[in-house]
Backbone as ProteinMPNN parsed JSONL, in Angstrom:
{"seq_chain_A": "MNLPTDLKYTESHEWIRTESDGTVTIGITDHAQAALGDLVYVELPKAGRAVAAGEACAIVESVKAASDVYAPLAGTIVAGNDALSGEPEAVNENAYDAWLFKLKPTDAADLDRFMDSAAYSRLIAEA", "coords_chain_A": {"N_chain_A": [[6.144, -12.379, 11.347], [4.515, -11.671, 8.386], [5.904, -11.584, 5.255], [5.737, -11.403, 2.04], [7.838, -12.516, -0.583], [7.689, -11.742, -3.211], [7.044, -9.113, -3.474], [7.604, -5.51, -3.436], [8.766, -3.029, -1.113], [8.098, -0.066, 0.84], [9.619, 2.612, 2.749], [7.659, 3.867, 4.168], [5.883, 1.908, 4.738], [4.221, 0.737, 2.753], [3.232, -1.829, 0.459], [4.132, -3.12, -2.777], [3.006, -4.554, -5.702], [3.857, -5.77, -8.819], [1.944, -5.971, -11.704], [0.897, -8.052, -14.491], [-0.058, -6.482, -16.561], [1.339, -4.145, -16.467], [0.55, -2.351, -14.57], [0.629, -1.4, -11.059], [-0.116, -2.789, -7.91], [-1.104, -1.646, -4.751], [-0.785, -1.651, -1.246], [-1.043, -1.657, 2.383], [1.504, -2.804, 4.624], [1.756, -5.873, 6.55], [3.015, -5.342, 8.933], [2.402, -2.604, 9.236], [-0.439, -2.633, 9.462], [-0.69, -4.063, 11.822], [0.512, -2.335, 13.65], [-1.255, -0.192, 13.531], [-3.66, -1.275, 14.453], [-7.095, -2.345, 14.857], [-8.744, -1.689, 11.91], [-11.135, 0.758, 10.99], [-12.062, 2.385, 9.033], [-11.589, 3.255, 5.635], [-10.302, 5.383, 3.211], [-10.229, 5.797, -0.167], [-8.33, 6.587, -3.169], [-9.661, 8.17, -6.124], [-10.311, 6.658, -9.298], [-8.463, 7.641, -12.153], [-7.206, 9.795, -11.073], [-4.266, 11.697, -11.036], [-1.156, 11.158, -9.506], [1.662, 12.171, -7.556], [4.916, 10.825, -6.846], [5.227, 9.791, -3.538], [3.068, 11.252, -2.669], [0.334, 11.735, -0.475], [-2.452, 9.736, -0.751], [-4.454, 8.082, 0.064], [-6.332, 7.058, 2.964], [-6.104, 5.327, 5.99], [-7.91, 4.385, 8.77], [-7.878, 3.655, 12.175], [-8.925, 2.302, 15.363], [-7.103, 3.5, 16.935], [-5.666, 5.535, 15.494], [-5.469, 7.739, 12.6], [-4.032, 7.29, 9.428], [-2.008, 8.341, 6.735], [-1.739, 6.989, 3.44], [0.675, 6.523, 1.042], [1.41, 7.28, -2.394], [3.676, 5.315, -3.907], [4.906, 5.644, -6.331], [4.974, 7.916, -9.107], [2.108, 8.471, -11.119], [-1.02, 7.323, -12.549], [-4.036, 6.719, -10.917], [-5.766, 3.739, -11.3], [-7.672, 2.121, -10.191], [-9.571, 1.651, -7.192], [-9.884, -0.324, -4.25], [-12.88, -0.958, -3.758], [-14.35, -2.7, -2.165], [-13.298, -2.54, 0.35], [-14.463, -0.363, 1.574], [-16.786, -1.165, 2.839], [-15.82, -3.145, 4.449], [-13.316, -2.583, 6.099], [-11.772, -3.99, 7.885], [-10.77, -6.16, 6.571], [-8.191, -5.636, 5.785], [-6.773, -5.967, 8.145], [-7.133, -8.68, 8.459], [-5.84, -9.916, 6.263], [-3.312, -8.393, 5.066], [-2.001, -8.45, 2.614], [-3.714, -9.434, 0.715], [-5.783, -7.661, 0.78], [-5.689, -5.213, -0.97], [-5.215, -1.664, -1.591], [-5.19, 0.326, -3.694], [-4.76, 0.568, -7.292], [-2.284, 1.433, -9.655], [-1.119, 3.075, -12.554], [2.066, 3.344, -13.398], [4.09, 6.234, -14.124], [6.744, 5.875, -14.82], [8.004, 2.817, -14.959], [10.533, 1.955, -14.264], [11.126, 3.154, -11.899], [10.438, 1.406, -9.909], [12.628, -0.04, -9.156], [13.902, 1.18, -7.041], [12.866, 0.479, -4.602], [12.565, -1.492, -1.541], [13.392, -4.982, -1.126], [11.933, -7.962, 0.361], [13.747, -8.852, 2.328], [15.303, -6.57, 2.944], [13.273, -4.88, 3.872], [12.442, -6.296, 6.087], [14.698, -6.007, 7.728], [14.515, -3.233, 8.14], [12.122, -2.95, 9.675], [12.836, -4.418, 11.885], [14.701, -2.823, 13.078], [13.212, -0.752, 14.033]], "CA_chain_A": [[5.656, -11.33, 10.454], [4.305, -12.146, 7.028], [6.539, -10.723, 4.249], [5.881, -12.068, 0.748], [9.097, -12.188, -1.259], [7.455, -11.254, -4.572], [6.627, -7.711, -3.405], [8.545, -4.456, -3.068], [8.302, -2.361, 0.099], [8.543, 1.312, 1.029], [9.94, 2.98, 4.127], [6.42, 4.3, 4.818], [5.139, 0.676, 5.009], [3.346, 0.259, 1.684], [3.775, -2.877, -0.395], [3.894, -2.883, -4.203], [3.057, -5.754, -6.538], [3.803, -5.485, -10.247], [0.982, -6.826, -12.403], [1.306, -8.393, -15.856], [-0.471, -5.435, -17.505], [2.16, -2.947, -16.287], [0.103, -1.575, -13.412], [1.091, -1.885, -9.771], [-1.126, -2.854, -6.857], [-0.49, -1.082, -3.552], [-1.498, -1.806, 0.016], [-0.156, -1.447, 3.534], [2.123, -4.048, 5.056], [1.275, -6.538, 7.748], [3.588, -4.569, 10.039], [1.637, -1.357, 9.366], [-1.784, -2.89, 9.974], [-0.555, -4.486, 13.22], [0.805, -1.126, 14.433], [-2.463, 0.636, 13.568], [-4.748, -1.929, 15.177], [-8.308, -2.649, 14.091], [-9.168, -0.632, 10.988], [-12.572, 1.038, 11.016], [-12.418, 3.235, 7.895], [-10.588, 3.388, 4.574], [-10.648, 6.334, 2.156], [-9.416, 5.431, -1.323], [-8.292, 7.579, -4.249], [-10.559, 7.944, -7.26], [-9.697, 6.294, -10.575], [-8.22, 8.781, -13.031], [-6.425, 10.818, -10.37], [-2.814, 11.663, -11.212], [-0.474, 11.336, -8.226], [3.123, 12.286, -7.555], [5.581, 9.897, -5.927], [5.254, 10.295, -2.175], [1.849, 12.001, -2.358], [-0.7, 11.053, 0.305], [-3.604, 9.577, -1.649], [-5.469, 7.256, 0.722], [-6.289, 7.154, 4.423], [-6.604, 4.198, 6.765], [-8.194, 4.857, 10.122], [-8.11, 2.577, 13.129], [-9.425, 2.773, 16.648], [-6.009, 4.259, 17.543], [-5.162, 6.686, 14.736], [-5.636, 7.785, 11.146], [-2.715, 7.322, 8.81], [-1.979, 8.505, 5.283], [-1.083, 5.994, 2.6], [1.346, 7.31, 0.01], [1.683, 6.703, -3.713], [5.12, 5.128, -3.975], [5.354, 6.027, -7.672], [4.126, 8.846, -9.852], [1.293, 7.794, -12.118], [-2.458, 7.546, -12.547], [-4.823, 5.705, -10.217], [-6.666, 3.051, -12.223], [-8.753, 1.49, -9.428], [-9.511, 1.541, -5.741], [-10.531, -1.551, -3.792], [-14.132, -0.488, -3.17], [-14.849, -3.655, -1.172], [-12.806, -2.152, 1.676], [-15.335, 0.65, 2.16], [-17.72, -1.853, 3.713], [-15.118, -4.056, 5.346], [-11.911, -2.198, 6.249], [-11.084, -4.992, 8.698], [-10.119, -7.131, 5.682], [-6.754, -5.322, 5.792], [-6.226, -6.615, 9.334], [-7.194, -10.131, 8.28], [-4.761, -10.287, 5.339], [-2.855, -7.122, 4.49], [-1.479, -8.606, 1.253], [-4.848, -9.676, -0.177], [-6.656, -6.476, 0.841], [-5.006, -4.078, -1.602], [-5.941, -0.397, -1.485], [-5.405, 0.923, -5.01], [-3.896, 0.179, -8.414], [-1.679, 2.616, -10.247], [-0.315, 2.927, -13.784], [3.218, 4.229, -13.15], [4.642, 7.068, -15.184], [8.007, 5.243, -15.204], [8.117, 1.541, -14.24], [11.906, 1.789, -13.774], [11.165, 3.651, -10.521], [10.244, 0.28, -8.995], [13.924, -0.568, -8.741], [14.439, 1.854, -5.853], [12.199, 0.017, -3.392], [13.186, -2.597, -0.819], [12.86, -6.332, -1.208], [11.433, -8.391, 1.667], [14.849, -8.935, 3.295], [15.637, -5.207, 3.366], [12.156, -4.368, 4.669], [12.509, -7.019, 7.367], [15.735, -5.32, 8.515], [13.986, -1.918, 8.506], [11.154, -3.016, 10.783], [13.535, -4.958, 13.061], [15.421, -1.701, 13.69], [12.252, 0.245, 14.551]], "C_chain_A": [[5.622, -11.883, 9.033], [4.897, -11.14, 6.035], [6.711, -11.481, 2.932], [7.133, -11.585, 0.003], [8.905, -11.644, -2.669], [7.029, -9.789, -4.616], [7.812, -6.793, -3.167], [7.926, -3.706, -1.891], [8.873, -0.948, 0.191], [8.871, 1.557, 2.497], [8.704, 3.442, 4.892], [5.413, 3.147, 4.93], [4.024, 0.353, 4.017], [4.032, -0.914, 0.986], [3.336, -2.607, -1.833], [4.035, -4.21, -4.947], [2.924, -5.334, -7.991], [2.88, -6.49, -10.927], [1.424, -7.029, -13.854], [0.932, -7.319, -16.875], [0.309, -4.127, -17.339], [1.699, -2.046, -15.152], [0.762, -2.132, -12.158], [-0.069, -1.821, -8.787], [-0.435, -2.468, -5.558], [-1.404, -1.297, -2.347], [-0.561, -1.463, 1.162], [0.335, -2.803, 4.031], [1.454, -4.62, 6.302], [1.779, -5.802, 8.99], [2.774, -3.303, 10.292], [0.252, -1.615, 9.95], [-1.726, -3.32, 11.438], [-0.306, -3.28, 14.125], [-0.434, -0.242, 14.573], [-3.558, 0.035, 14.449], [-5.953, -2.101, 14.268], [-8.737, -1.472, 13.226], [-10.686, -0.499, 10.997], [-13.027, 1.849, 9.807], [-11.258, 3.276, 6.914], [-11.118, 4.386, 3.553], [-9.681, 6.105, 1.003], [-9.395, 6.535, -2.361], [-9.225, 7.176, -5.386], [-9.76, 7.569, -8.505], [-9.581, 7.535, -11.449], [-7.376, 9.863, -12.39], [-4.938, 10.624, -10.647], [-2.177, 11.953, -9.856], [1.027, 11.438, -8.441], [3.694, 11.233, -6.606], [5.645, 10.542, -4.55], [4.022, 11.074, -1.756], [0.886, 11.15, -1.532], [-1.946, 10.945, -0.571], [-4.681, 8.665, -1.094], [-5.302, 7.44, 2.226], [-6.809, 5.845, 4.998], [-6.758, 4.686, 8.195], [-8.508, 3.664, 11.002], [-8.7, 3.161, 14.399], [-8.368, 3.633, 17.345], [-5.679, 5.562, 16.824], [-5.585, 6.605, 13.278], [-4.243, 7.936, 10.543], [-2.851, 7.485, 7.299], [-1.297, 7.305, 4.638], [-0.579, 6.757, 1.389], [1.47, 6.542, -1.3], [3.197, 6.531, -3.804], [5.728, 5.604, -5.29], [4.436, 7.098, -8.236], [3.334, 8.052, -10.886], [-0.164, 8.165, -11.989], [-3.151, 6.395, -11.841], [-5.767, 5.065, -11.242], [-7.823, 2.374, -11.495], [-8.491, 1.611, -7.939], [-10.246, 0.275, -5.355], [-11.797, -1.179, -3.018], [-14.708, -1.433, -2.113], [-14.419, -3.256, 0.238], [-13.671, -1.09, 2.34], [-16.302, 0.018, 3.159], [-17.07, -2.798, 4.696], [-13.63, -3.722, 5.461], [-11.094, -3.198, 7.061], [-10.43, -6.082, 7.851], [-8.615, -6.887, 5.619], [-6.089, -5.972, 6.998], [-6.167, -8.133, 9.162], [-6.106, -10.638, 7.34], [-4.335, -9.043, 4.559], [-2.411, -7.263, 3.033], [-2.555, -9.015, 0.246], [-5.715, -8.429, -0.288], [-5.906, -5.245, 0.325], [-5.876, -2.834, -1.491], [-6.225, 0.224, -2.842], [-4.41, 0.377, -6.021], [-3.495, 1.449, -9.15], [-0.965, 2.235, -11.533], [0.852, 3.88, -13.637], [3.628, 5.028, -14.379], [5.916, 6.425, -15.722], [8.208, 3.984, -14.36], [9.521, 1.305, -13.702], [12.045, 2.295, -12.342], [10.988, 2.535, -9.497], [11.551, -0.248, -8.433], [14.445, 0.046, -7.443], [13.829, 1.377, -4.542], [12.864, -1.219, -2.809], [12.563, -3.94, -1.184], [12.465, -6.754, 0.211], [12.541, -8.464, 2.714], [15.222, -7.547, 3.829], [14.527, -4.619, 4.238], [12.138, -5.029, 6.047], [13.548, -6.378, 8.285], [15.227, -3.962, 8.999], [13.059, -2.024, 9.715], [11.78, -3.617, 12.038], [14.258, -3.848, 13.812], [14.483, -0.702, 14.368], [11.941, 0.019, 16.029]], "O_chain_A": [[6.585, -12.483, 8.557], [4.458, -9.992, 5.972], [7.732, -12.138, 2.733], [7.432, -10.391, -0.026], [9.854, -11.137, -3.266], [6.687, -9.278, -5.682], [8.884, -7.233, -2.751], [6.711, -3.741, -1.694], [9.964, -0.665, -0.302], [8.451, 0.801, 3.374], [8.691, 3.416, 6.123], [4.231, 3.376, 5.186], [3.007, -0.233, 4.387], [5.259, -0.982, 0.931], [2.317, -1.961, -2.079], [5.051, -4.896, -4.834], [1.986, -4.624, -8.354], [3.017, -7.7, -10.747], [2.232, -6.261, -14.375], [1.54, -7.248, -17.944], [-0.008, -3.124, -17.978], [2.383, -1.082, -14.807], [1.375, -3.199, -12.187], [-0.895, -0.909, -8.835], [0.684, -2.905, -5.29], [-2.623, -1.143, -2.427], [0.571, -1.033, 0.945], [-0.343, -3.818, 3.874], [0.699, -3.943, 6.999], [1.055, -5.66, 9.975], [2.488, -2.969, 11.442], [-0.185, -0.887, 10.841], [-2.618, -2.98, 12.215], [-0.842, -3.206, 15.23], [-0.638, 0.383, 15.613], [-4.295, 0.764, 15.112], [-5.836, -2.01, 13.046], [-9.054, -0.396, 13.734], [-11.419, -1.488, 11.009], [-14.226, 1.993, 9.57], [-10.093, 3.325, 7.311], [-12.248, 4.256, 3.081], [-8.465, 6.205, 1.17], [-10.327, 7.336, -2.437], [-9.532, 5.999, -5.576], [-8.671, 8.093, -8.738], [-10.482, 8.373, -11.482], [-6.882, 10.756, -13.079], [-4.413, 9.519, -10.508], [-2.593, 12.867, -9.145], [1.582, 10.868, -9.381], [3.019, 10.805, -5.67], [6.063, 11.692, -4.409], [3.931, 11.514, -0.61], [0.651, 9.984, -1.851], [-2.439, 11.954, -1.076], [-5.724, 8.492, -1.724], [-4.269, 7.914, 2.697], [-7.827, 5.32, 4.549], [-5.86, 5.314, 8.757], [-9.288, 2.784, 10.639], [-8.942, 4.364, 14.493], [-8.695, 4.407, 18.244], [-5.438, 6.582, 17.469], [-6.002, 5.556, 12.787], [-3.387, 8.63, 11.093], [-3.696, 6.852, 6.666], [-0.401, 6.691, 5.217], [-1.312, 7.539, 0.785], [1.616, 5.32, -1.311], [3.927, 7.522, -3.78], [6.914, 5.926, -5.356], [3.26, 7.172, -7.88], [3.833, 7.081, -11.455], [-0.508, 9.188, -11.398], [-2.884, 5.229, -12.132], [-6.479, 5.766, -11.961], [-8.848, 2.081, -12.109], [-7.346, 1.666, -7.489], [-11.149, -0.156, -6.073], [-11.788, -1.098, -1.79], [-15.477, -1.001, -1.255], [-15.094, -3.591, 1.211], [-13.615, -0.932, 3.559], [-16.598, 0.603, 4.2], [-17.696, -3.21, 5.673], [-12.782, -4.476, 4.986], [-9.87, -3.249, 6.942], [-9.616, -6.851, 8.363], [-7.844, -7.826, 5.42], [-4.969, -6.473, 6.894], [-5.252, -8.786, 9.665], [-5.511, -11.684, 7.596], [-4.923, -8.698, 3.534], [-2.443, -6.282, 2.289], [-2.321, -8.945, -0.961], [-6.312, -8.174, -1.334], [-5.541, -4.357, 1.094], [-7.092, -2.916, -1.321], [-7.36, 0.608, -3.125], [-3.375, -0.189, -5.67], [-4.266, 2.403, -9.251], [-0.291, 1.208, -11.601], [0.673, 5.094, -13.735], [3.525, 4.56, -15.513], [6.151, 6.424, -16.931], [8.544, 4.075, -13.18], [9.689, 0.525, -12.765], [12.981, 1.909, -11.641], [11.352, 2.704, -8.333], [11.575, -0.839, -7.353], [15.34, -0.516, -6.812], [14.24, 1.83, -3.473], [13.628, -1.907, -3.486], [11.378, -4.029, -1.505], [12.644, -5.987, 1.157], [12.294, -8.166, 3.882], [15.43, -7.377, 5.03], [14.805, -3.94, 5.226], [11.848, -4.378, 7.051], [13.308, -6.223, 9.483], [15.479, -3.579, 10.141], [13.2, -1.265, 10.674], [11.307, -3.356, 13.144], [14.414, -3.914, 15.031], [14.922, 0.105, 15.188], [11.157, 0.764, 16.616]]}, "name": "protein", "num_of_chains": 1, "seq": "MNLPTDLKYTESHEWIRTESDGTVTIGITDHAQAALGDLVYVELPKAGRAVAAGEACAIVESVKAASDVYAPLAGTIVAGNDALSGEPEAVNENAYDAWLFKLKPTDAADLDRFMDSAAYSRLIAEA"}
């Protein structure tokens, strides 16, 4: 299982990368995409949308199921990865390159509550 050590992880299987401009980039983990199977559709949030921590704001749909993707932090959506609309399978090919959306967090200190790769690895091993 591919787990980059420079990311943070959520219990709902999103990854979070902190960018130099203070925004965060969010996608689903390799574990999540493998569990879902081949993705056929991605619905992304619109830029400018304010989201609460834990709010469902995107949808990934596979041949097996549709699944919500949650905003790990409160903030404002600054971008969605529009390229995924035409090629949702990019998430299956490399879950950590195929980000879903970028968010400007209300409080960057909230990032401290998420798991590192070792903790996330333990979480998925227990599942």
